[in-house]
SEFI-524309 format. One line per field, with one value per residue: residue number from 1; x, y negated, z of N, C-alpha, C, CB in turn. Coordinates in Angstrom, 1 decimal. Glycine has a CB too. Layout:
<nodes>
num: (NUM	...)
n_px: (X	...)
n_py: (Y	...)
n_pz: (Z	...)
ca_px: (X	...)
ca_py: (Y	...)
ca_pz: (Z	...)
c_px: (X	...)
c_py: (Y	...)
c_pz: (Z	...)
cb_px: (X	...)
cb_py: (Y	...)
cb_pz: (Z	...)
</nodes>
This chain:
<nodes>
num: (1	2	3	4	5	6	7	8	9	10	11	12	13	14	15	16	17	18	19	20	21	22	23	24	25	26	27	28	29	30	31	32	33	34	35	36	37	38	39	40	41	42	43	44	45	46	47	48	49	50	51	52	53	54	55	56	57	58	59	60	61	62	63	64	65	66	67	68	69	70	71	72	73	74	75	76	77	78	79	80	81	82	83	84	85	86	87	88	89	90)
n_px: (1.1	1.9	1.4	2.5	1.1	1.2	0.6	0.6	2.1	1.5	2.5	0.8	1.0	1.6	1.5	0.1	0.6	2.6	4.5	2.8	0.7	0.6	3.3	7.0	8.2	9.5	6.7	6.9	8.8	6.8	4.8	5.8	6.0	3.6	3.6	5.2	3.9	2.1	2.9	4.9	2.0	1.3	3.3	3.2	0.6	-1.0	-3.2	-6.4	-8.3	-7.0	-5.2	-6.4	-7.8	-5.6	-5.4	-7.3	-7.2	-4.9	-5.9	-7.7	-5.5	-3.8	-5.5	-6.3	-3.5	-4.0	-3.6	-4.3	-7.8	-8.3	-6.3	-5.0	-7.0	-6.2	-3.3	-3.6	-5.4	-4.3	-2.3	-2.7	-2.1	0.1	1.5	0.8	2.0	4.9	5.1	4.2	6.8	8.6)
n_py: (25.7	23.6	20.8	18.2	17.2	13.8	12.6	9.9	11.3	12.0	12.8	15.0	14.1	11.1	7.9	5.4	3.7	0.1	-3.3	-5.6	-8.0	-10.0	-10.5	-11.8	-11.8	-12.7	-14.3	-13.2	-11.0	-8.7	-9.3	-7.9	-5.5	-5.0	-5.0	-3.3	-0.9	-1.0	-1.2	1.9	3.2	3.0	4.1	6.3	7.5	10.0	10.1	8.0	7.7	9.1	6.9	4.7	5.6	5.5	3.3	2.0	3.1	1.9	-0.7	-0.2	0.0	-1.7	-4.2	-3.2	-3.0	-6.2	-8.3	-10.6	-10.2	-11.7	-11.9	-9.2	-8.1	-9.5	-9.1	-6.7	-6.7	-8.2	-6.6	-4.6	-6.0	-6.7	-4.6	-3.0	-4.7	-4.1	-1.1	-1.3	-2.5	-0.9)
n_pz: (-19.7	-16.8	-15.1	-12.9	-10.4	-8.1	-5.0	-2.1	1.1	3.8	7.2	9.7	12.0	11.9	12.9	11.8	12.8	12.3	12.0	14.4	13.2	14.4	15.4	16.7	14.1	10.9	8.6	5.8	5.9	6.9	5.3	3.3	4.6	3.4	1.5	0.5	0.4	-0.9	-3.1	-3.1	-3.1	-5.9	-6.9	-6.4	-6.3	-9.1	-9.6	-10.5	-8.2	-6.4	-5.6	-5.5	-2.6	-0.9	-1.3	-0.4	2.9	3.3	3.6	5.4	7.8	7.6	8.8	11.1	12.9	13.0	10.8	8.6	7.0	4.7	3.2	3.5	1.1	-0.7	-1.7	-1.4	-4.3	-6.0	-6.9	-8.3	-11.1	-11.1	-10.5	-13.0	-15.1	-14.6	-14.8	-18.3	-18.9	-18.8)
ca_px: (1.7	1.8	1.8	2.7	0.5	2.0	0.4	1.6	2.1	2.1	2.6	-0.4	1.7	1.7	0.4	-0.7	1.4	3.1	4.6	1.5	1.2	1.2	4.6	7.7	8.9	9.4	5.2	6.9	8.6	5.4	3.9	7.1	6.1	2.9	3.6	6.4	3.6	1.0	4.0	4.6	0.6	1.4	4.6	3.5	-0.1	-1.4	-4.9	-6.8	-8.5	-6.1	-4.9	-7.8	-7.9	-4.5	-5.1	-8.4	-5.8	-3.7	-6.4	-7.7	-4.6	-2.9	-6.4	-6.1	-2.5	-3.9	-2.8	-5.5	-8.1	-7.8	-4.6	-4.6	-7.6	-6.3	-2.4	-3.8	-6.6	-3.0	-1.3	-3.0	-1.7	1.6	2.0	0.2	3.2	6.1	5.0	4.5	8.1	9.7)
ca_py: (24.3	23.0	19.7	18.1	15.1	13.1	11.9	10.0	12.4	11.7	14.5	14.7	12.9	9.8	7.3	4.6	2.0	-0.8	-4.1	-6.2	-9.4	-11.5	-10.6	-12.5	-11.5	-13.7	-13.3	-12.8	-10.2	-8.1	-8.9	-7.0	-3.9	-4.4	-5.0	-1.9	0.3	-0.7	-0.8	2.8	3.9	3.1	4.7	8.1	8.4	9.9	10.1	6.9	8.3	9.5	5.8	4.0	6.5	5.1	1.6	1.7	3.9	1.1	-1.5	-0.3	0.4	-3.0	-4.9	-2.6	-3.8	-7.8	-8.8	-11.4	-9.4	-12.0	-11.7	-7.8	-7.5	-10.0	-8.3	-5.2	-6.8	-8.6	-5.3	-4.1	-6.6	-6.8	-3.0	-2.9	-5.5	-3.6	0.0	-2.2	-3.1	0.4)
ca_pz: (-19.4	-15.5	-14.5	-11.2	-9.6	-7.4	-4.5	-1.1	1.9	5.5	7.9	10.4	13.5	11.8	13.8	11.8	13.4	12.3	13.1	14.5	12.5	15.5	16.4	16.2	12.5	9.4	7.8	4.6	6.3	7.7	4.3	2.5	4.5	3.0	-0.3	0.1	1.2	-1.6	-4.8	-3.2	-3.5	-7.3	-8.0	-6.5	-7.0	-10.4	-10.5	-9.7	-7.1	-4.7	-5.7	-4.4	-1.5	-0.5	-1.7	1.3	4.5	3.3	3.6	6.9	8.4	8.3	9.8	12.8	12.8	12.9	9.2	8.2	6.1	3.1	2.6	3.0	0.4	-2.3	-1.8	-3.3	-6.0	-6.9	-7.1	-9.7	-12.4	-11.2	-11.1	-14.5	-15.8	-14.1	-15.9	-19.5	-19.7	-18.7)
c_px: (1.4	2.0	1.3	2.1	0.8	0.6	1.5	1.5	2.5	1.7	1.6	-0.3	1.4	0.5	-0.6	0.0	2.6	3.0	3.2	1.5	1.6	2.1	5.4	8.5	8.5	8.0	6.2	7.9	7.6	4.5	4.8	6.2	4.9	3.0	4.6	5.3	2.8	2.0	4.0	3.4	0.9	2.4	3.9	2.1	-0.6	-2.5	-5.2	-7.8	-8.4	-5.6	-5.8	-7.9	-7.2	-4.7	-6.1	-7.7	-5.4	-4.6	-6.4	-6.9	-4.0	-4.1	-6.4	-4.9	-2.5	-3.6	-4.6	-5.8	-8.5	-6.6	-4.7	-5.7	-6.9	-4.9	-2.8	-4.5	-4.7	-2.3	-1.6	-2.5	-0.5	2.2	1.7	1.5	4.6	5.8	5.2	6.2	8.9	10.0)
c_py: (24.1	21.6	19.1	16.8	15.6	12.5	11.1	11.0	12.0	13.2	14.2	14.4	11.5	9.1	6.2	3.1	1.2	-2.3	-5.1	-7.8	-10.5	-11.4	-11.3	-11.8	-12.3	-13.4	-13.2	-10.9	-8.7	-8.5	-8.3	-5.5	-3.7	-4.3	-3.9	-1.3	0.5	-0.4	1.3	4.2	4.0	4.0	6.4	8.7	8.3	9.9	8.7	7.5	8.8	8.3	4.9	4.9	5.3	4.1	1.4	1.5	2.1	-1.0	-1.3	-0.6	-1.1	-4.4	-4.6	-3.2	-5.3	-8.4	-9.0	-10.0	-9.6	-11.4	-10.2	-7.1	-8.1	-9.6	-7.2	-5.8	-7.1	-7.4	-4.2	-4.5	-6.7	-5.5	-2.4	-3.5	-4.3	-2.2	-0.5	-1.9	-2.3	0.8)
c_pz: (-17.9	-15.3	-13.3	-11.2	-8.2	-6.4	-3.1	0.0	2.7	6.5	9.2	11.6	13.5	12.6	13.0	11.8	12.7	12.4	13.3	13.4	13.1	16.4	15.9	15.1	11.5	8.7	6.6	4.7	6.4	6.3	3.1	3.3	3.7	1.8	-0.7	-0.4	-0.3	-3.3	-4.7	-3.4	-5.2	-7.8	-7.7	-6.3	-8.5	-10.5	-9.3	-8.8	-5.9	-4.6	-4.5	-2.9	-0.7	-0.5	0.3	2.2	4.3	4.3	5.4	8.3	8.8	8.9	10.9	13.4	13.0	11.9	8.5	7.0	4.8	2.7	2.4	1.5	-0.8	-2.4	-2.2	-4.2	-6.6	-7.0	-8.3	-11.4	-12.2	-11.0	-12.6	-15.7	-15.7	-14.9	-17.2	-19.8	-19.4	-20.0)
cb_px: (1.0	2.6	1.5	4.3	-1.9	3.2	-0.6	1.6	2.6	1.2	4.7	-1.2	3.3	1.7	1.1	-1.6	2.1	3.3	5.9	1.3	0.3	0.1	5.3	8.2	8.6	10.6	3.2	7.8	8.8	4.8	3.0	9.4	6.1	2.1	4.2	7.5	2.6	-0.3	6.7	5.1	-1.0	1.6	6.9	4.7	-1.0	-1.0	-6.3	-7.3	-8.7	-4.5	-5.1	-9.9	-7.2	-3.6	-6.5	-9.3	-3.5	-3.0	-7.4	-7.8	-3.8	-1.6	-7.4	-5.8	-2.1	-3.2	-1.4	-5.1	-8.8	-7.7	-3.2	-4.8	-9.0	-6.6	-1.8	-5.0	-8.6	-1.9	-1.3	-4.3	-2.2	2.2	1.3	-1.5	3.5	6.3	3.8	4.1	8.7	9.2)
cb_py: (23.1	23.7	18.8	18.2	14.4	12.0	12.5	8.8	13.5	9.9	15.1	15.4	12.7	9.4	6.6	4.9	2.1	-0.6	-5.0	-6.4	-10.0	-12.1	-9.4	-13.0	-10.3	-13.1	-14.4	-14.4	-10.7	-9.1	-10.3	-7.3	-3.1	-4.5	-6.7	-0.9	0.3	-2.1	-1.8	2.6	2.9	1.8	4.3	8.9	8.6	10.7	12.2	5.7	8.6	10.9	5.5	4.2	8.2	5.3	0.6	2.9	6.0	1.0	-1.7	0.5	1.5	-3.7	-4.8	-0.7	-3.7	-8.4	-6.8	-13.3	-8.9	-13.3	-12.2	-6.7	-7.6	-11.9	-8.1	-3.2	-9.0	-9.6	-4.4	-4.3	-7.9	-7.7	-2.0	-4.1	-7.3	-3.7	0.6	-4.0	-4.4	1.8)
cb_pz: (-20.4	-14.7	-15.4	-10.5	-9.7	-8.4	-4.3	-0.6	1.6	6.4	8.6	10.4	13.6	10.3	15.1	12.7	14.8	11.9	12.9	16.3	11.8	16.6	16.6	17.0	11.8	8.1	7.4	3.7	6.8	9.5	3.7	3.2	5.9	3.4	-1.1	1.5	2.9	-1.5	-4.6	-2.7	-2.9	-7.9	-7.3	-5.0	-6.2	-11.2	-10.1	-10.5	-7.2	-4.5	-7.2	-5.3	-1.5	-0.9	-3.9	2.0	3.7	0.9	2.6	7.0	7.5	6.8	9.7	13.0	11.9	13.7	8.0	7.7	6.5	2.8	4.0	4.6	0.7	-2.6	-0.9	-3.0	-6.4	-6.2	-5.7	-9.6	-12.9	-10.1	-10.2	-14.6	-14.8	-12.3	-16.0	-19.0	-19.5	-18.1)
</nodes>
């Protein structure tokens, strides 16, 4: 029996550029981009080490794009409990 294991895939040409925190967009929209990518990581990464690597990458990418470090860290940390609750409700 074979098991399919998934994780987030990116093309080699991906730039990791997202809307900068200092842009003139609503902060709720900017936070939604971060939360959406975190949710995608939780959904697609079957292995815990792949998920942790993806969340570390997202942390670094959003810091580079000007997001406050404490906000990125808090959002990622809170995602574990939120995603676990969603999984339990299925």
